[in-house]
LUMZAGU-467851 format. One record per residue (C-alpha): residue in one letter; z, y, x; residue number from 1. Coordinates in steps of 0.02 Angstrom, whole numbers. Example, Ala and Ser with C-alpha at 12.3 -4.5 7.8 and 13.67 -1.06 7.14 Angstrom:
2
   roza        w        v        u   marlum
      a      390     -225      615        1
      s      357      -53      684        2
//
This chain:
211
   roza        w        v        u   marlum
      m     5659     5177     6142        1
      e     5586     5348     6108        2
      t     5649     5423     5945        3
      g     5543     5516     5820        4
      h     5629     5680     5864        5
      e     5595     5655     6049        6
      t     5414     5615     6013        7
      k     5396     5768     5904        8
      l     5474     5876     6040        9
      l     5352     5803     6167       10
      l     5205     5835     6051       11
      s     5265     6012     6024       12
      i     5274     6041     6212       13
      l     5098     5973     6228       14
      g     5041     6094     6095       15
      l     4996     5957     5971       16
      v     5117     6012     5836       17
      t     5106     6194     5787       18
      v     5169     6297     5643       19
      s     5028     6395     5565       20
      s     5060     6556     5470       21
      f     4956     6606     5321       22
      g     5091     6680     5209       23
      q     5114     6524     5103       24
      g     5239     6382     5084       25
      a     5221     6242     5210       26
      i     5218     6052     5218       27
      i     5160     5935     5356       28
      l     5059     5775     5350       29
      d     5186     5663     5434       30
      n     5243     5487     5392       31
      y     5280     5450     5574       32
      n     5445     5542     5597       33
      t     5500     5476     5427       34
      y     5466     5295     5482       35
      g     5339     5268     5343       36
      p     5295     5234     5207       37
      y     5150     5149     5294       38
      v     4968     5147     5243       39
      t     4898     4972     5270       40
      y     4739     4869     5265       41
      g     4709     4783     5099       42
      y     4604     4632     5051       43
      g     4419     4654     5090       44
      s     4452     4793     5214       45
      d     4404     4796     5398       46
      g     4577     4755     5466       47
      t     4716     4627     5455       48
      v     4791     4632     5281       49
      g     4963     4710     5276       50
      t     4955     4792     5448       51
      g     4951     4980     5475       52
      l     4792     5081     5488       53
      l     4728     5121     5662       54
      g     4646     5273     5740       55
      n     4477     5256     5657       56
      y     4559     5308     5494       57
      t     4603     5483     5434       58
      m     4744     5541     5322       59
      g     4701     5683     5203       60
      l     4780     5776     5060       61
      y     4746     5833     4882       62
      y     4859     5959     4796       63
      w     4877     6024     4618       64
      n     4810     6200     4597       65
      a     4977     6268     4533       66
      p     5161     6236     4569       67
      g     5254     6108     4465       68
      d     5272     5922     4433       69
      f     5106     5864     4360       70
      t     5117     5682     4412       71
      s     5110     5625     4231       72
      s     4948     5720     4204       73
      v     4851     5618     4333       74
      v     4746     5479     4256       75
      s     4800     5305     4309       76
      d     4683     5224     4436       77
      p     4721     5038     4462       78
      t     4584     5028     4594       79
      t     4667     5166     4699       80
      m     4492     5208     4762       81
      a     4434     5346     4644       82
      i     4404     5523     4704       83
      p     4567     5611     4654       84
      s     4479     5759     4571       85
      s     4402     5634     4448       86
      l     4578     5588     4394       87
      n     4615     5769     4354       88
      a     4507     5921     4394       89
      n     4663     6017     4446       90
      l     4680     5909     4602       91
      i     4601     6004     4747       92
      l     4550     5934     4916       93
      a     4652     6018     5053       94
      t     4550     6098     5192       95
      g     4588     6196     5348       96
      p     4731     6180     5474       97
      g     4849     6034     5443       98
      s     4745     5959     5303       99
      t     4700     5799     5398      100
      a     4778     5689     5531      101
      q     4720     5537     5628      102
      f     4813     5375     5598      103
      a     4906     5298     5745      104
      r     4861     5442     5862      105
      a     4920     5618     5896      106
      g     4815     5683     6038      107
      a     4851     5569     6185      108
      a     5008     5499     6105      109
      i     5001     5328     6021      110
      l     5091     5319     5855      111
      t     5147     5173     5748      112
      p     4999     5095     5654      113
      g     4996     5154     5475      114
      t     5071     5323     5516      115
      a     4996     5494     5551      116
      l     5059     5661     5616      117
      a     4958     5820     5592      118
      g     4942     5943     5734      119
      a     4981     6090     5619      120
      t     5071     6123     5457      121
      f     4974     6142     5296      122
      n     5004     6301     5199      123
      v     4982     6266     5014      124
      p     4862     6395     4940      125
      g     4950     6505     4813      126
      s     5125     6448     4858      127
      s     5273     6559     4898      128
      t     5301     6609     5079      129
      a     5487     6576     5052      130
      g     5455     6395     5004      131
      g     5569     6307     4881      132
      q     5430     6270     4756      133
      v     5389     6099     4685      134
      w     5205     6051     4707      135
      t     5107     5894     4661      136
      f     5013     5803     4799      137
      m     4911     5646     4832      138
      i     4877     5567     5001      139
      i     4706     5494     5042      140
      a     4655     5377     5183      141
      y     4477     5342     5236      142
      e     4363     5284     5375      143
      g     4218     5395     5426      144
      a     4170     5576     5399      145
      s     4242     5600     5225      146
      y     4336     5514     5085      147
      a     4191     5531     4964      148
      s     4068     5444     5081      149
      a     4187     5313     5151      150
      l     4156     5127     5128      151
      y     4342     5093     5153      152
      r     4464     5210     5069      153
      a     4610     5230     4948      154
      h     4731     5358     4881      155
      s     4916     5357     4845      156
      a     4996     5387     4678      157
      a     5032     5570     4642      158
      f     5201     5632     4703      159
      i     5297     5793     4722      160
      l     5366     5889     4870      161
      t     5466     6049     4880      162
      t     5381     6165     5004      163
      s     5470     6236     5156      164
      a     5468     6419     5204      165
      d     5314     6471     5301      166
      s     5425     6513     5450      167
      s     5517     6346     5448      168
      p     5514     6258     5618      169
      a     5524     6089     5529      170
      p     5422     6091     5368      171
      v     5451     5953     5240      172
      a     5354     5796     5287      173
      t     5242     5704     5165      174
      g     5325     5542     5219      175
      t     5486     5592     5131      176
      a     5403     5566     4961      177
      m     5231     5486     4974      178
      p     5211     5310     4904      179
      a     5148     5170     5016      180
      f     4971     5108     4981      181
      s     4829     5003     5054      182
      i     4644     5036     5081      183
      y     4504     4928     5012      184
      i     4315     4914     5019      185
      i     4215     5011     4889      186
      p     4125     4882     4780      187
      e     3935     4891     4779      188
      p     3853     4945     4615      189
      s     3777     4771     4601      190
      a     3953     4698     4597      191
      f     3998     4810     4449      192
      a     3837     4756     4362      193
      l     3881     4572     4383      194
      v     4054     4603     4313      195
      c     3980     4691     4161      196
      l     3855     4549     4133      197
      g     3994     4422     4146      198
      c     4101     4514     4021      199
      g     3952     4525     3902      200
      a     3919     4339     3915      201
      v     4102     4299     3878      202
      w     4100     4414     3727      203
      l     3945     4329     3657      204
      c     4029     4160     3674      205
      i     4192     4207     3589      206
      r     4135     4329     3454      207
      p     4150     4265     3275      208
      r     3989     4194     3204      209
      r     3930     4247     3032      210
      s     3901     4106     2911      211
//
């Protein structure tokens, strides 16, 4: 059986894993070489519940706009489907090299469902070239062109990683700290309206009556 290290070496030879250099600390979107945690289909999604996401899904990244552990400052989101910046405005959508990766694929290579491996490292804006800084991150998964427009999507809980040096040949992988999570379908506005109407009806039935 091919090991994660052998696969990574193969992908490097094929030019699918590169180390970018922008003078900032580095991480890599990778939960393949760490053997998970996996991102799976949830109830109401377009896949088999509990199985790993396939290649029509994208892994993305949000990061806090300053170094430090700010996980406790992120608003709780039981739905796991909110846009992360709505949970705290300091969460910024990562863009550029290494900011996204396709699930279950890395170029021509087939990966384990529910895992992704970016073709480049992500250099955290404003971080130290030498690495060694704690930063707060959040993983997103979505189908389609973007997270905001996706019908099926979800985000992980916030977590921290310590960045690697920009020159590191093996930057710290998100899979070493990211929590597992599942994707779901975004409810239609009409569904929310029905829930609100139902709650209102229940309240009218149980509220105390004035004599």
